[in-house]
PAZAPA-4460 file (N, C-alpha, C; in steps of 0.05 Angstrom, whole numbers, plus 32768, in hexadecimal, padded with zeros to 4 digits):
% residues 327
    n_x    n_y    n_z   ca_x   ca_y   ca_z    c_x    c_y    c_z   seq   type   mol
   7028   7FD3   85DE   7041   7FD3   85CE   703C   7FE6   85B5     1      X     A
   704E   7FF9   85B0   704C   8007   8597   704E   7FF8   857E     2      X     A
   703A   8000   856C   703C   7FF3   854F   7045   8007   853C     3      X     A
   7052   7FFA   8528   705C   800D   8513   7048   800A   84FB     4      X     A
   703E   8020   84F2   7028   8020   84DE   7032   802F   84C5     5      X     A
   7029   8029   84AD   702C   8039   8495   7015   804C   8493     6      X     A
   701E   8066   848E   7009   807B   848E   700B   8090   847B     7      X     A
   6FF6   809C   8472   6FF6   80B2   8460   6FF7   80CE   846F     8      X     A
   700C   80DF   846B   700F   80F5   847A   700B   810F   846C     9      X     A
   7001   8124   8478   7003   813D   846C   7017   814D   847E    10      X     A
   7030   814F   8472   7048   815E   8481   7044   817B   8480    11      X     A
   7035   8187   8470   7031   81A4   846E   7019   81A7   845D    12      X     A
   700C   81C1   845D   6FF7   81C4   844C   6FFE   81CB   8431    13      X     A
   6FED   81C3   841E   6FF4   81C5   8401   6FE2   81B5   83F1    14      X     A
   6FEC   81B1   83D7   6FDA   819F   83C5   6FE1   8183   83CA    15      X     A
   6FD7   8172   83B9   6FDA   8155   83BD   6FF7   814B   83BC    16      X     A
   7009   815D   83B2   7025   8154   83B1   7034   8153   83CD    17      X     A
   7029   815F   83E1   7034   815E   83FA   7031   8142   8409    18      X     A
   701E   8132   83FF   7019   811A   840E   7032   8109   840D    19      X     A
   7035   80FB   8425   704B   80E9   8429   7044   80CF   8437    20      X     A
   704F   80B9   842E   704A   809E   843C   7060   809B   844F    21      X     A
   705D   8097   846A   7072   8093   847B   706C   807E   848F    22      X     A
   707E   8074   849B   7079   8063   84B3   7073   8073   84CC    23      X     A
   7060   806B   84DD   7059   807C   84F7   7057   8065   850C    24      X     A
   705E   806D   8524   705A   8060   853C   703E   8064   8548    25      X     A
   7031   804E   854A   7014   8050   8555   7015   8045   8573    26      X     A
   7010   8052   8587   7011   8048   85A2   6FFB   8036   85A8    27      X     A
   6FFC   8028   85BF   6FE1   8018   85C5   6FCB   802B   85CA    28      X     A
   6FB2   8020   85C6   6F9A   8032   85C7   6F98   803D   85E3    29      X     A
   6F93   8057   85E7   6F8F   8062   8600   6F75   805C   860B    30      X     A
   6F6E   8063   8625   6F53   805D   862F   6F3B   806B   861F    31      X     A
   6F28   805A   8617   6F12   8062   8606   6F18   805F   85E9    32      X     A
   6F30   8055   85E1   6F38   8051   85C6   6F39   8035   85C0    33      X     A
   6F3A   802D   85A5   6F42   8012   859D   6F56   8016   8586    34      X     A
   6F64   7FFD   8582   6F75   8000   8569   6F67   7FED   8555    35      X     A
   6F6B   7FF8   853C   6F5C   7FED   8525   6F71   7FE5   8510    36      X     A
   6F70   7FCC   8504   6F7D   7FC8   84ED   6F6D   7FD2   84D5    37      X     A
   6F77   7FE4   84C6   6F66   7FF5   84B2   6F66   7FE4   8498    38      X     A
   6F4B   7FE2   848E   6F48   7FD2   8475   6F43   7FE5   845E    39      X     A
   6F38   7FFC   8462   6F34   8010   844C   6F30   802A   8458    40      X     A
   6F36   803F   8448   6F32   805A   8454   6F24   806C   843B    41      X     A
   6F11   807B   8445   6F02   808C   8431   6F11   80A7   842B    42      X     A
   6F0E   80AC   8411   6F19   80C6   8406   6F04   80DA   8404    43      X     A
   6F08   80EF   8411   6EF1   8105   8411   6EFC   8122   8410    44      X     A
   6EE9   8134   8408   6EF4   814F   8403   6EFB   815D   841C    45      X     A
   6EF4   8154   8434   6EFC   8160   844D   6F19   815B   8451    46      X     A
   6F25   8143   8446   6F40   813F   8447   6F4F   8156   8436    47      X     A
   6F42   815E   8420   6F51   8172   8411   6F51   818D   841E    48      X     A
   6F3B   8193   8429   6F38   81AD   843A   6F4D   81AC   844F    49      X     A
   6F4F   8197   845D   6F65   8193   8475   6F81   8198   8469    50      X     A
   6F85   8189   8453   6FA0   818B   8446   6FA8   81A7   843D    51      X     A
   6F94   81B2   8433   6F99   81D0   8428   6F9C   81E4   843B    52      X     A
   6F91   81DE   8455   6F90   81F2   846B   6F76   8200   846A    53      X     A
   6F63   81FB   845B   6F48   8209   845C   6F3E   8203   8478    54      X     A
   6F41   81E9   8481   6F3B   81E4   849E   6F57   81DF   84AC    55      X     A
   6F5D   81F4   84B8   6F78   81F3   84C3   6F7E   81DF   84D9    56      X     A
   6F97   81D0   84D7   6F9F   81BB   84E9   6FBC   81BE   84EC    57      X     A
   6FC6   81B3   8503   6FE2   81B5   8504   6FF0   819C   84F5    58      X     A
   7002   81A4   84E7   7012   818F   84D7   702B   8186   84E6    59      X     A
   7034   816E   84E2   702A   8159   84D0   7013   814B   84DC    60      X     A
   7002   813F   84CB   6FEC   812E   84D5   6FE6   8117   84C4    61      X     A
   6FDC   8103   84CE   6FD4   80EA   84BD   6FBA   80EF   84B2    62      X     A
   6FB8   80EE   8496   6FA0   80F6   8488   6F86   80E3   848C    63      X     A
   6F6E   80EE   8484   6F56   80E2   8483   6F46   80DC   849B    64      X     A
   6F2D   80DC   849A   6F1C   80DB   84B2   6F09   80C3   84B0    65      X     A
   6F0B   80B3   849A   6EF5   809E   8494   6F02   8084   848F    66      X     A
   6EF8   806E   849C   6F05   8056   8495   6EF3   803E   84A3    67      X     A
   6EFE   8025   849D   6EF4   800F   84AB   6F09   7FFB   84AF    68      X     A
   6F04   7FE8   84C2   6F17   7FD3   84C6   6F10   7FC3   84DE    69      X     A
   6F24   7FB3   84E9   6F1C   7F9E   84FD   6F2A   7FA6   8517    70      X     A
   6F1C   7FA5   852D   6F28   7FAF   8547   6F3B   7F98   854F    71      X     A
   6F56   7FA1   8558   6F6A   7F8E   855F   6F72   7F90   857E    72      X     A
   6F6E   7FAA   8589   6F73   7FAC   85A6   6F60   7FC2   85B2    73      X     A
   6F5B   7FC1   85CB   6F49   7FD2   85DA   6F5A   7FE3   85ED    74      X     A
   6F54   7FFD   85F4   6F5D   800B   8607   6F4C   8008   8620    75      X     A
   6F52   8012   8636   6F47   800E   8650   6F29   8019   864C    76      X     A
   6F16   800F   865A   6EF9   801A   865A   6EEA   8018   8640    77      X     A
   6EF2   8009   862E   6EE3   8006   8616   6ECF   7FF3   8618    78      X     A
   6EB7   7FF7   8613   6E9F   7FE3   8614   6E90   7FE4   85FC    79      X     A
   6E94   7FF7   85E9   6E83   7FF8   85D2   6E8A   7FE3   85BC    80      X     A
   6EA3   7FD9   85BC   6EAC   7FC5   85A7   6EBD   7FB1   85B3    81      X     A
   6EC2   7F9C   85A5   6ED5   7F85   85B0   6EEA   7F80   859A    82      X     A
   6F00   7F74   85A3   6F15   7F6B   858D   6F08   7F57   857B    83      X     A
   6F0D   7F5D   8560   6F02   7F4C   854B   6EE9   7F5A   853F    84      X     A
   6EDE   7F6D   854B   6EC8   7F7C   8540   6ECF   7F88   8526    85      X     A
   6EBE   7F89   8512   6EC1   7F9A   84FA   6EB4   7FB2   84FE    86      X     A
   6EC3   7FCA   84FA   6EB7   7FE4   8502   6EBF   7FF9   84EB    87      X     A
   6EAE   800F   84EC   6EB5   8023   84D8   6EB0   803F   84E6    88      X     A
   6EBA   8053   84D9   6EB8   806E   84E7   6EBA   8082   84D2    89      X     A
   6EB1   809C   84D7   6EAF   80B2   84C1   6EBD   80CB   84CC    90      X     A
   6EC8   80CD   84E6   6ED1   80E3   84F0   6EEC   80E1   84FD    91      X     A
   6EFE   80F4   8500   6F16   80F2   850E   6F2B   80EB   84FD    92      X     A
   6F41   80FF   84FE   6F5B   80FA   84ED   6F67   80E2   84F2    93      X     A
   6F79   80D9   84DF   6F8B   80C2   84E6   6F82   80A8   84DB    94      X     A
   6F70   80A9   84CA   6F64   808F   84BE   6F78   8081   84AA    95      X     A
   6F88   8092   849C   6F98   8087   8485   6FB3   807C   8491    96      X     A
   6FAE   8065   849F   6FC4   8056   84A9   6FBD   8038   84A8    97      X     A
   6FD2   8026   84A8   6FCA   800C   84A8   6FC1   8002   84C3    98      X     A
   6FCA   8011   84D9   6FBD   800D   84F3   6FB7   8029   84FF    99      X     A
   6FA2   802A   850C   6F99   8045   8517   6F8A   8041   8533   100      X     A
   6F8E   8055   8543   6F7E   8054   855C   6F66   8065   8557   101      X     A
   6F4E   805D   855E   6F35   806B   855B   6F28   806D   8577   102      X     A
   6F18   8082   857B   6F06   8085   8594   6EF0   8070   858F   103      X     A
   6EED   805E   85A6   6EDB   8049   85A3   6EBD   8054   859F   104      X     A
   6EB7   806B   85A8   6E9D   8076   85A5   6E97   8082   858B   105      X     A
   6EAB   8081   857A   6EA8   808E   855E   6EA2   8078   854A   106      X     A
   6EA5   805E   8553   6EA1   8047   8541   6E85   803C   853E   107      X     A
   6E7E   8034   8526   6E65   8026   8521   6E6A   8009   8517   108      X     A
   6E5B   7FF7   8521   6E60   7FDD   851A   6E57   7FD7   84FC   109      X     A
   6E67   7FC7   84ED   6E62   7FC0   84D1   6E52   7FA6   84D1   110      X     A
   6E3A   7FA8   84C5   6E29   7F8F   84C2   6E38   7F78   84B4   111      X     A
   6E33   7F60   84BD   6E3A   7F48   84B0   6E31   7F47   8492   112      X     A
   6E46   7F3F   8481   6E41   7F3E   8466   6E46   7F58   8456   113      X     A
   6E4B   7F6E   8466   6E52   7F88   8456   6E71   7F8B   8456   114      X     A
   6E7F   7F8E   843F   6E9A   7F91   843E   6EA4   7FA9   844C   115      X     A
   6EBD   7FA6   8458   6ECA   7FBC   8467   6ECF   7FD6   8453   116      X     A
   6ED5   7FCF   843B   6ED8   7FE3   8425   6EC0   7FF4   8422   117      X     A
   6EA9   7FE7   8420   6E91   7FF3   841C   6E89   8003   8434   118      X     A
   6E8E   7FF9   844D   6E87   8008   8465   6E99   8020   8468   119      X     A
   6EB4   801D   8461   6EC6   8035   8461   6EBB   804D   844D   120      X     A
   6EB1   8041   8437   6EA8   8057   8423   6E8E   8065   842A   121      X     A
   6E80   8056   843F   6E63   8061   8441   6E63   8077   8459   122      X     A
   6E75   8074   846C   6E72   8083   8484   6E6D   80A0   8483   123      X     A
   6E82   80AD   8479   6E7F   80CB   8477   6E6A   80D0   8464   124      X     A
   6E6A   80C9   844D   6E59   80D2   8437   6E3C   80C5   843E   125      X     A
   6E3B   80AE   8446   6E21   80A2   844E   6E13   80B1   8464   126      X     A
   6E1E   80B6   8479   6E13   80C4   8491   6E0F   80E1   8489   127      X     A
   6E1F   80EF   8474   6E1A   8108   846B   6DFE   8109   845D   128      X     A
   6DFD   80F6   8449   6DE5   80F6   843C   6DCA   80EF   844E   129      X     A
   6DD1   80E0   8463   6DBB   80D9   8472   6DAE   80F3   8485   130      X     A
   6DC2   8102   848F   6DBB   8116   84A0   6DAF   812E   848E   131      X     A
   6DBA   8130   8476   6DB0   8144   8461   6D93   8140   845D   132      X     A
   6D8A   8126   8457   6D70   8120   844E   6D5A   811C   8466   133      X     A
   6D66   8116   847D   6D54   8110   8493   6D51   8127   84A8   134      X     A
   6D68   8138   84AC   6D68   814C   84BF   6D6D   8168   84B4   135      X     A
   6D7F   816C   84A3   6D84   818A   8498   6D6B   8193   848A   136      X     A
   6D62   8181   8477   6D49   8186   846B   6D3B   816B   8468   137      X     A
   6D26   8168   8478   6D18   814C   847A   6D09   8146   8461   138      X     A
   6D15   8138   844D   6D06   8130   8436   6CEE   811F   843B   139      X     A
   6CD6   8125   842C   6CBE   8118   8431   6CB2   8111   8414   140      X     A
   6C9B   8106   8416   6C8E   80FF   83FE   6C89   8118   83ED   141      X     A
   6C91   811A   83D5   6C8E   8133   83C3   6CA1   8148   83C4   142      X     A
   6CB7   8149   83D7   6CCC   8159   83D7   6CD9   815A   83BC   143      X     A
   6CDE   8172   83B3   6CF1   8177   839C   6D0C   817D   83A2   144      X     A
   6D21   8170   839A   6D3A   8176   83A3   6D4E   8176   838B   145      X     A
   6D5E   818D   838B   6D75   818D   8378   6D8E   8181   8386   146      X     A
   6D9A   816D   8377   6DB3   8162   8383   6DC8   8166   836F   147      X     A
   6DDD   8176   8377   6DF4   817A   8366   6E0B   8164   8368   148      X     A
   6E1A   8161   8354   6E2D   814D   8350   6E21   8134   8359   149      X     A
   6E0D   812A   834E   6DFB   8115   8354   6E08   80F9   8350   150      X     A
   6E20   80F9   833F   6E2C   80E0   833B   6E42   80DD   834E   151      X     A
   6E48   80F0   835F   6E60   80EE   8373   6E55   80DE   838C   152      X     A
   6E67   80DB   839F   6E63   80C6   83B5   6E4B   80D1   83C5   153      X     A
   6E49   80E9   83CE   6E32   80F3   83DE   6E1B   80F5   83C9   154      X     A
   6E1D   80FE   83B1   6E08   8100   83A0   6DFA   80E8   839B   155      X     A
   6E05   80D2   8396   6DF8   80B9   8390   6DE8   80B1   83A6   156      X     A
   6DF2   80B5   83BE   6DE4   80AD   83D6   6DCA   80C0   83D9   157      X     A
   6DCE   80D8   83D5   6DB9   80EC   83D8   6DA2   80E5   83C5   158      X     A
   6DA9   80DE   83AD   6D92   80D8   8399   6D83   80C2   83A3   159      X     A
   6D8F   80AC   83AD   6D81   8096   83B6   6D72   809B   83CF   160      X     A
   6D7B   80AA   83E4   6D70   80AE   83FC   6D55   80C1   83F7   161      X     A
   6D5B   80D7   83E6   6D45   80EA   83E1   6D2D   80D6   83D3   162      X     A
   6D35   80C9   83C0   6D20   80B8   83B1   6D14   80A7   83C1   163      X     A
   6D22   8097   83D5   6D15   8084   83E8   6D01   8091   83FA   164      X     A
   6D04   80AB   8401   6CF2   80B8   8411   6CDC   80C5   8404   165      X     A
   6CD9   80C0   83E9   6CC2   80CC   83D9   6CC7   80E5   83CB   166      X     A
   6CE2   80EE   83CC   6CE7   8107   83C1   6CED   8104   83A4   167      X     A
   6CEF   811B   8393   6CF5   811A   8378   6D0F   812A   8373   168      X     A
   6D25   811D   8369   6D3D   8128   8364   6D42   8132   8348   169      X     A
   6D4B   814C   8345   6D58   8156   832E   6D74   8158   8333   170      X     A
   6D83   8148   8322   6DA2   8144   8328   6DB0   8153   8311   171      X     A
   6DC7   815C   831C   6DDC   8166   8309   6DF6   8156   8309   172      X     A
   6E03   8157   82F4   6E1D   814A   82F3   6E2A   8156   82DA   173      X     A
   6E42   814E   82D4   6E55   8159   82BE   6E57   8149   82A6   174      X     A
   6E4B   8134   82A5   6E4D   8123   828A   6E35   8110   8287   175      X     A
   6E31   8107   826E   6E1C   80F6   826B   6E1C   80DA   827B   176      X     A
   6E33   80D1   827F   6E37   80B8   828D   6E30   80BD   82AB   177      X     A
   6E36   80D3   82B6   6E30   80DC   82D3   6E13   80DF   82D5   178      X     A
   6E06   80EC   82C3   6DEA   80EE   82C0   6DDA   80D4   82BF   179      X     A
   6DE6   80C0   82B0   6DD8   80A6   82AE   6DD9   809A   82CA   180      X     A
   6DF0   809D   82D9   6DF2   8092   82F5   6DD9   809C   8306   181      X     A
   6DD7   80BA   8306   6DC1   80C3   8315   6DA5   80B9   830E   182      X     A
   6DA1   80B7   82F5   6D88   80AB   82EC   6D83   8091   82F5   183      X     A
   6D95   807F   82F4   6D97   8063   82FB   6D90   8063   8319   184      X     A
   6D97   8074   8328   6D96   8073   8347   6D7A   807F   834F   185      X     A
   6D6C   808C   833A   6D52   8097   8341   6D4B   80B3   833B   186      X     A
   6D5E   80C2   8331   6D57   80DD   832B   6D42   80E1   8316   187      X     A
   6D31   80F2   8318   6D1A   80F6   8309   6D22   8107   82F0   188      X     A
   6D36   8119   82F3   6D3C   812B   82DC   6D5D   8131   82E1   189      X     A
   6D6C   8135   82CD   6D89   8138   82CC   6D91   8150   82BC   190      X     A
   6DA5   815E   82C5   6DB0   8175   82B4   6DCD   8174   82B4   191      X     A
   6DD8   8177   829B   6DF6   817A   8299   6DFC   8195   82A0   192      X     A
   6E09   819C   82B5   6E0E   81B7   82BB   6E24   81C2   82A9   193      X     A
   6E34   81B2   829C   6E49   81BF   828B   6E3E   81C6   8271   194      X     A
   6E25   81BD   826A   6E18   81C7   8253   6E02   81D9   8257   195      X     A
   6DFE   81E5   8270   6DE6   81F8   8276   6DF1   8213   8277   196      X     A
   6DE3   8224   826A   6DE5   8242   826B   6DD8   8250   8280   197      X     A
   6DC3   8241   828A   6DB3   824C   829F   6DA8   8235   82B1   198      X     A
   6DB9   822C   82C4   6DB1   8215   82D2   6D98   8216   82E2   199      X     A
   6D93   822C   82EE   6D7B   8231   8300   6D62   822F   82EF   200      X     A
   6D64   823A   82D5   6D4D   8239   82C5   6D46   821B   82BB   201      X     A
   6D5B   820C   82BA   6D59   81F1   82B1   6D4C   81DE   82CB   202      X     A
   6D55   81E6   82E2   6D4C   81D8   82F9   6D2F   81E1   82FC   203      X     A
   6D26   81F9   82F9   6D07   81FF   82FB   6CF7   81F4   82E4   204      X     A
   6D03   81F0   82CD   6CF6   81E4   82B8   6CF0   81C7   82BD   205      X     A
   6D06   81BA   82CB   6D01   819E   82D2   6CF1   819A   82E9   206      X     A
   6CEA   81AD   82F7   6CDC   81AD   830E   6CBB   81B9   8308   207      X     A
   6CB4   81B8   82F0   6C98   81C2   82E9   6C98   81E0   82EA   208      X     A
   6CAD   81EE   82E8   6CAD   820C   82E9   6CB1   821A   8302   209      X     A
   6CB3   8206   8318   6CB8   8213   8333   6CD1   820D   833D   210      X     A
   6CD8   821A   8354   6CF1   8216   8361   6CF0   81FE   8372   211      X     A
   6D05   81F3   8379   6D07   81D9   8388   6D04   81E0   83A4   212      X     A
   6CFE   81CB   83B5   6CFC   81CE   83D4   6D17   81D2   83E0   213      X     A
   6D29   81C1   83D5   6D45   81C0   83E1   6D5B   81BA   83CD   214      X     A
   6D6F   81C8   83D0   6D8A   81C3   83C0   6D9E   81B7   83D4   215      X     A
   6DA8   81A0   83CC   6DC0   8193   83D9   6DD8   8197   83C9   216      X     A
   6DE8   81AB   83D3   6DFE   81B5   83C2   6E18   81B1   83CF   217      X     A
   6E29   819C   83C7   6E44   8199   83D1   6E59   81A3   83BF   218      X     A
   6E4F   81B4   83A8   6E64   81BB   8395   6E6E   81D8   839C   219      X     A
   6E5C   81EA   83A6   6E64   8201   83B1   6E67   8218   839E   220      X     A
   6E7C   8226   839B   6E82   823E   838D   6E75   823F   8374   221      X     A
   6E76   822C   8360   6E6E   822D   8346   6E4F   8226   8342   222      X     A
   6E45   821E   8357   6E27   8218   8354   6E16   8227   8365   223      X     A
   6E20   8236   837A   6E12   8242   838E   6E00   8256   8384   224      X     A
   6E03   8267   8372   6DF0   8279   8367   6DD9   826E   8359   225      X     A
   6DDD   8257   8349   6DC9   824C   833D   6DB9   823A   8351   226      X     A
   6DC4   822F   8366   6DB7   8222   837B   6DA2   8235   8388   227      X     A
   6DAA   824C   838E   6D97   8260   839E   6D81   8265   838B   228      X     A
   6D89   8269   836F   6D73   8273   835B   6D60   825B   8357   229      X     A
   6D66   8242   835E   6D55   822C   8357   6D41   8226   836E   230      X     A
   6D41   8234   8384   6D2F   822F   8399   6D14   823F   8396   231      X     A
   6D02   8230   83A2   6CE5   823C   83A7   6CEA   8250   83BD   232      X     A
   6CD3   8261   83C1   6CD4   8272   83D7   6CD2   8262   83F0   233      X     A
   6CE4   8266   8404   6CE9   8259   841D   6CF5   8241   841A   234      X     A
   6D01   823A   8404   6D13   8224   83FF   6D2B   8224   840E   235      X     A
   6D39   820C   8410   6D51   820B   841F   6D69   8204   840D   236      X     A
   6D7D   8213   8410   6D97   820F   8402   6DAA   8201   8418   237      X     A
   6DB2   81E9   8414   6DC2   81DA   8423   6DDD   81D6   8417   238      X     A
   6DF0   81E8   841F   6E0B   81E8   8415   6E1C   81D8   8426   239      X     A
   6E24   81BE   841E   6E31   81AB   8430   6E4F   81A6   8428   240      X     A
   6E59   81B5   8412   6E74   81B2   840C   6E7D   81C4   83F8   241      X     A
   6E95   81C6   83EE   6E9C   81D8   83DB   6EB2   81CA   83C7   242      X     A
   6EAB   81B8   83B9   6EBA   81AA   83A6   6EC9   81BE   8391   243      X     A
   6EBA   81D2   838B   6EC1   81E7   8377   6ED0   81FD   8383   244      X     A
   6ED2   81FE   839C   6EDB   8217   83AC   6EC8   8222   83C1   245      X     A
   6ED4   822E   83D4   6EC1   8239   83E9   6EB0   8251   83DF   246      X     A
   6E98   8250   83E6   6E85   8268   83DF   6E8D   8283   83EC   247      X     A
   6E94   8299   83DC   6E9C   82B0   83E9   6E85   82BE   83F9   248      X     A
   6E8B   82D0   8408   6E74   82DE   8419   6E62   82EC   8407   249      X     A
   6E48   82ED   840C   6E34   82F8   83FC   6E1E   8308   840B   250      X     A
   6E10   8318   83FF   6DFA   832B   8409   6DE4   8317   8412   251      X     A
   6DDD   8315   842D   6DCA   8304   8435   6DAE   8311   842D   252      X     A
   6DAB   8325   8424   6D93   8332   8419   6D87   8320   8401   253      X     A
   6D9D   8310   83F4   6D93   82FF   83DD   6D81   82E8   83E7   254      X     A
   6D84   82E1   8400   6D70   82CF   840D   6D55   82DA   840C   255      X     A
   6D53   82F3   8412   6D39   8301   8417   6D2C   8302   83F8   256      X     A
   6D3D   830C   83E5   6D31   8314   83CC   6D2E   82F9   83BB   257      X     A
   6D3A   82E2   83C4   6D34   82CB   83B7   6D1D   82BB   83C2   258      X     A
   6D0F   82C8   83D7   6CF8   82BB   83DF   6CF9   82B2   83FD   259      X     A
   6D07   82C0   840D   6D09   82B9   842C   6D15   829D   842B   260      X     A
   6D2C   829B   841E   6D3A   827F   841B   6D4A   8278   8437   261      X     A
   6D4E   8260   843B   6D5E   8256   8451   6D79   824E   8443   262      X     A
   6D8F   8253   8453   6DA8   8248   844B   6DB7   823D   8462   263      X     A
   6DC0   8224   8461   6DD0   8217   8477   6DE9   820D   846C   264      X     A
   6DFE   820C   847C   6E19   8201   8476   6E1E   81EC   848C   265      X     A
   6E10   81D3   8488   6E15   81BF   849B   6E2E   81AE   849B   266      X     A
   6E33   81A0   84AF   6E4A   818D   84AF   6E44   8176   84C0   267      X     A
   6E4F   815F   84BA   6E48   8146   84C4   6E4B   8146   84E3   268      X     A
   6E61   8151   84EE   6E65   814E   8509   6E50   8157   851A   269      X     A
   6E40   816C   8513   6E2B   8177   8523   6E13   8166   8522   270      X     A
   6E11   8153   850F   6DFA   8140   850B   6E01   8125   8516   271      X     A
   6E19   811F   8520   6E1E   8107   852D   6E2E   810E   854A   272      X     A
   6E22   8120   8557   6E30   812C   856F   6E2C   811B   8586   273      X     A
   6E1B   810A   8585   6E18   80F6   859B   6E1B   80D9   8590   274      X     A
   6E22   80C7   85A2   6E28   80AB   859A   6E0F   80A0   858F   275      X     A
   6DF8   80A7   859C   6DDB   809F   8593   6DD7   80A6   8577   276      X     A
   6DDC   80BE   856F   6DD6   80C7   8554   6DEA   80BC   853F   277      X     A
   6E03   80B7   8547   6E18   80AA   8537   6E0D   8090   8531   278      X     A
   6E06   807E   8543   6DFB   8063   8540   6DE2   8064   8530   279      X     A
   6DD2   8075   8531   6DB9   8078   8522   6DBD   807B   8507   280      X     A
   6DD0   808F   8501   6DD5   8095   84E5   6DE9   807E   84D8   281      X     A
   6DFD   8078   84E5   6E0E   8063   84DC   6E02   8049   84D6   282      X     A
   6DF3   803C   84EB   6DE6   8023   84E6   6DD1   8026   84D1   283      X     A
   6DC3   803C   84CF   6DB0   803D   84BA   6DBF   803C   849C   284      X     A
   6DD3   8049   849B   6DE0   804A   8482   6DED   802D   8479   285      X     A
   6DFC   8024   848C   6E0A   800A   8488   6DF2   7FF5   8486   286      X     A
   6DDD   7FF5   8496   6DC8   7FE0   8493   6DBB   7FE3   8478   287      X     A
   6DB7   7FF9   846C   6DAB   7FFB   8454   6DBD   7FF0   843E   288      X     A
   6DD7   7FF3   8441   6DE9   7FE9   842F   6DEB   7FCB   842E   289      X     A
   6DEA   7FC2   8447   6DEB   7FA3   844A   6DD4   7F96   843E   290      X     A
   6DBC   7FA5   8440   6DA3   7F96   8439   6D9F   7F9D   841B   291      X     A
   6DAE   7FAE   840D   6DAA   7FB3   83F0   6D93   7FCC   83ED   292      X     A
   6D8B   7FD7   8401   6D7A   7FED   83FF   6D89   8005   83F2   293      X     A
   6DA2   8007   83F8   6DB2   801B   83F1   6DCA   8013   83E2   294      X     A
   6DD1   801F   83CB   6DE8   8019   83B9   6DFD   802D   83BB   295      X     A
   6E15   8024   83BD   6E2C   8035   83BE   6E41   802C   83AA   296      X     A
   6E4B   803F   839B   6E5F   8037   8384   6E79   803F   838F   297      X     A
   6E8F   802C   8391   6EA9   8034   8396   6EB6   803A   837C   298      X     A
   6EC0   8053   8378   6EC9   805C   835C   6EE6   8058   835B   299      X     A
   6EF5   8050   836E   6F13   804A   8368   6F1D   8043   8385   300      X     A
   6F31   8032   8384   6F41   802A   839A   6F60   8031   8393   301      X     A
   6F6D   803F   83A3   6F86   8049   83A3   6F96   803E   83BB   302      X     A
   6FB2   8037   83B7   6FC3   8032   83CB   6FCB   804B   83DA   303      X     A
   6FD6   804B   83F1   6FE1   8063   83FE   6FF4   8073   83EB   304      X     A
   7005   8061   83DD   7018   806D   83CC   700D   807E   83B4   305      X     A
   6FF4   8077   83AE   6FE7   8083   8396   6FD2   8098   83A1   306      X     A
   6FD3   80A1   83BA   6FC2   80B3   83C7   6FC0   80CF   83BA   307      X     A
   6FD7   80D9   83AD   6FD5   80F3   839E   6FC4   80ED   8388   308      X     A
   6FC3   80D9   8377   6FB3   80D6   8361   6F98   80D2   836B   309      X     A
   6F91   80C6   8380   6F75   80C7   838B   6F69   80E0   838D   310      X     A
   6F78   80F2   839A   6F6F   810D   83A2   6F6F   811E   838A   311      X     A
   6F83   811A   8376   6F7F   812A   835D   6F67   8125   834F   312      X     A
   6F60   8107   834C   6F4A   80FF   8342   6F2F   810A   834C   313      X     A
   6F31   810A   8367   6F19   8115   8377   6F14   8133   8370   314      X     A
   6F2B   8144   8373   6F28   8160   8372   6F24   8166   8353   315      X     A
   6F2D   8157   8340   6F26   815D   8325   6F0C   8153   831C   316      X     A
   6EFD   8147   832D   6EE4   813E   8327   6EE1   812A   830F   317      X     A
   6EF6   8119   8311   6EF6   8104   82FC   6EEC   80EC   8304   318      X     A
   6EDF   80E8   831C   6ED5   80D1   8325   6EB6   80CE   832A   319      X     A
   6EAE   80B8   832D   6E92   80B4   8337   6E93   80A1   8350   320      X     A
   6E7F   80A4   8360   6E7F   8093   8379   6E95   8099   838C   321      X     A
   6E9D   8086   839B   6EAE   808D   83B4   6EC9   8082   83AC   322      X     A
   6EE1   808F   83B6   6EFC   8085   83B2   6F05   807D   83CE   323      X     A
   6F16   8069   83CC   6F21   805D   83E4   6F40   805C   83E4   324      X     A
   6F4C   805D   83FB   6F68   8054   83FC   6F67   803A   840C   325      X     A
   6F78   8027   83FF   6F77   800B   840A   6F95   8008   8414   326      X     A
   6F97   8006   842F   6FB3   8003   843B   6FC2   7FEA   842D   327      X     A
***
């Protein structure tokens, strides 16, 4: 039977003012799908890129890709989960609804004792931080890492994961309060980028006069040049987002002159391409949260009706931690 749900829609590309809350009809789950009563939805920069048309999608569409909830119905052939299971996911449009159909093989079980809001907050950013430190650049004892926007959702998790693997974090953020968050989570050195006239020089000073092994940069345009200049010879620049804007084309000879540098622009989908890899990363992140080995800050909860404010706060970099939409 078709279910009527309340959903956050993107009717056309544009800024946050285009967002609309409407009723939508949700059909019974198709083969391989389950229907979920959604408890919480993650707010992410990929939502912004999709809404703006940076990542082109056919409009209208139901926003957001990350959430958690309780399974209420199964489509044919589903064996991964059962009705009543608490599940979370980090990929696939359509999460921002009170009821949503999700592919069963995209779901990760939520451990007992972990809130669904925390699970929703952790999936995309948690698995992103996980693949960045375990696969894109495998952090080990003694690794020196520069983490930009270290008080943000991914940034806080990166600081903890790098430190837990024996790495040393130099963290940047835009205010004393945000720098204190990074220090509390384990950063060995912190830099206020708004007060810096030569960010790369400050990074090198904080690293004993040497360039760092790896830069984790989700800020993009405004930090890219300093990030490259902060690396040691054969260091790796990991550009995983563009909160300040997309990086324009540049002369790749800069990688040569900078010391045979590596540059990668990874995305989560390529690091959870199989069910096995999804479960490995998802269960690791959720398990660490449930055990207390990993800490996650929820920086704000917004209703669907206040979604515009949530995205304005995110894009304006006025937040710390993870933002949620709560149906």
